[in-house]
C-alpha positions in Angstrom: -10.4 -70.7 -56.5 -12.3 -68.4 -58.8 -10.6 -66.3 -61.4 -11.3 -62.5 -61.2 -10.4 -59.8 -63.7 -10.0 -56.3 -62.4 -9.3 -53.0 -64.3 -6.3 -51.2 -63.0 -6.6 -47.4 -62.6 -4.4 -44.7 -61.2 -7.0 -44.1 -58.5 -7.6 -47.7 -57.7 -6.2 -49.9 -55.0 -2.4 -49.6 -54.7 -2.1 -53.4 -54.3 -3.8 -53.9 -57.7 -1.4 -51.5 -59.4 1.5 -53.3 -57.7 0.2 -56.6 -59.0 0.0 -55.1 -62.5 3.6 -53.8 -62.3 4.9 -57.1 -61.1 3.2 -59.1 -63.8 4.2 -56.7 -66.6 7.8 -56.8 -65.2 7.8 -60.6 -65.4 6.5 -60.3 -69.0 9.3 -57.9 -69.8 11.9 -60.4 -68.5 10.8 -63.2 -70.8 13.4 -64.2 -73.4 11.2 -63.5 -76.4 10.7 -59.9 -75.3 14.4 -59.1 -75.5 14.9 -56.6 -78.3 11.1 -56.2 -78.9 10.4 -53.6 -76.2 12.7 -50.6 -76.1 11.8 -49.0 -72.8 10.3 -51.6 -70.4 11.5 -50.0 -67.1 10.1 -46.6 -67.9 6.9 -48.0 -69.3 6.3 -50.3 -66.2 7.0 -47.3 -63.9 4.3 -45.3 -65.7 1.6 -47.9 -65.4 -1.4 -47.8 -65.7 -0.6 -45.2 -68.4 -1.1 -45.4 -71.3 -3.7 -48.2 -70.8 -6.3 -45.9 -69.3 -9.8 -44.9 -70.2 -11.0 -43.7 -72.7 -8.1 -44.9 -74.9 -7.4 -48.2 -73.3 -7.5 -50.5 -70.3 -5.2 -52.6 -68.1 -6.4 -55.8 -66.6 -5.1 -58.0 -63.8 -6.3 -61.6 -63.4 -6.1 -63.0 -59.9 -7.3 -65.9 -57.8 -8.2 -64.4 -54.5 -5.3 -62.1 -53.7 -2.8 -64.0 -55.9 -2.0 -62.3 -59.2 -1.9 -64.8 -62.1 -2.1 -62.8 -65.4 -2.5 -59.5 -67.1 -3.3 -57.9 -70.4 -3.8 -54.5 -71.9 -5.7 -52.7 -74.7 -4.8 -49.4 -76.3 -6.2 -47.3 -79.1 -4.0 -47.9 -82.2 -5.8 -46.2 -85.0 -9.4 -45.0 -85.6 -11.6 -48.0 -85.0 -8.7 -50.2 -84.1 -7.5 -51.3 -80.7 -4.2 -53.1 -80.0 -3.9 -55.9 -77.4 -0.6 -55.8 -75.5 1.2 -57.4 -72.6 -0.9 -60.5 -72.3 1.0 -62.6 -69.8 0.1 -65.6 -67.6 2.3 -66.8 -64.8 3.5 -70.4 -65.2 1.1 -71.7 -62.5 -1.8 -70.3 -64.5 -0.9 -71.6 -67.9 -3.2 -74.2 -69.5 -6.1 -73.2 -67.2 -7.8 -70.7 -69.5 -6.4 -67.6 -67.9 -4.9 -66.2 -71.1 -8.2 -66.9 -72.9 -10.2 -65.1 -70.2 -8.0 -62.1 -70.3 -8.0 -62.0 -74.1 -11.8 -62.4 -74.3 -12.2 -59.6 -71.7 -9.9 -57.3 -73.7 -11.9 -57.9 -76.9 -15.1 -57.2 -75.0 -13.7 -53.9 -73.6 -12.5 -53.0 -77.2 -16.1 -53.2 -78.3 -17.3 -51.2 -75.3 -14.7 -48.5 -76.1 -16.0 -48.3 -79.7 -13.3 -50.2 -81.6 -14.4 -52.3 -84.6 -11.2 -54.5 -84.7 -8.3 -55.5 -82.5 -4.8 -56.3 -83.5 -1.8 -57.9 -81.8 1.6 -59.1 -82.4 3.4 -62.1 -80.9 6.6 -64.0 -81.1 6.6 -67.1 -83.4 7.8 -69.4 -80.6 4.8 -68.7 -78.5 2.8 -71.7 -79.8 0.1 -71.7 -77.1 -0.6 -68.0 -77.6 -0.8 -68.4 -81.4 -3.2 -71.3 -81.0 -5.3 -69.3 -78.6 -5.5 -66.3 -81.0 -6.5 -68.6 -83.9 -9.1 -70.3 -81.7 -10.6 -66.9 -80.9 -10.9 -66.0 -84.5 -7.8 -63.9 -85.1 -6.4 -64.1 -88.6 -2.9 -63.5 -89.7 -2.2 -60.1 -91.2 1.0 -58.4 -92.4 3.1 -56.3 -90.0 0.8 -53.4 -89.0 3.4 -51.2 -87.3 6.9 -50.1 -87.7 9.7 -51.5 -85.6 8.5 -55.1 -85.4 11.3 -57.7 -85.5 11.5 -60.0 -88.5 9.5 -63.1 -87.8 7.0 -61.3 -85.6 3.5 -62.6 -86.2 0.6 -60.2 -86.4 -3.1 -61.0 -86.0 -6.5 -59.2 -86.2 -10.1 -59.9 -85.6 -13.4 -58.0 -85.3 -14.7 -57.3 -81.8 -18.2 -58.6 -82.0 -19.2 -62.2 -81.1 -16.8 -62.9 -78.2 -18.3 -64.1 -74.9 -16.5 -63.5 -71.6 -15.6 -67.2 -71.2 -17.0 -67.3 -67.7 -14.4 -65.2 -65.9 -15.9 -63.0 -63.3 -15.2 -59.3 -63.1 -14.4 -58.2 -59.6 
């Protein structure tokens, strides 16, 4: 099966929005999210907002009609985008889905005029940390208020990232 990445929009296919909400809901239920996200139910209900053009984007990765991962990008500060909600279902892990989503988000960041992207992650997410470092992210101090102690923050420029071969549907 081929991996496809699709942008979720309010006017797009309802099934795609439903996939996004289901995936972000699974992400919100993960143990490392407890205490890190104050309003998950309300935020999931509001999707695709705030991850909509021109300030952001919400992606769903799927194989045929089976949703397998997601990720989002949002304007954070002038010239800086923030990558959020990167999640891959267990059956997609270790297969490059997270990398394809992250590379696509970096490419969209460049298209939206950002110079840099930032993200935060939980220290126990070793595969995510390795991915971010492999993609050229470097550790930075906490860049936003409200992060829990131990949260790891990363940043990189948006130029020089290829799409990793994932097709856009």
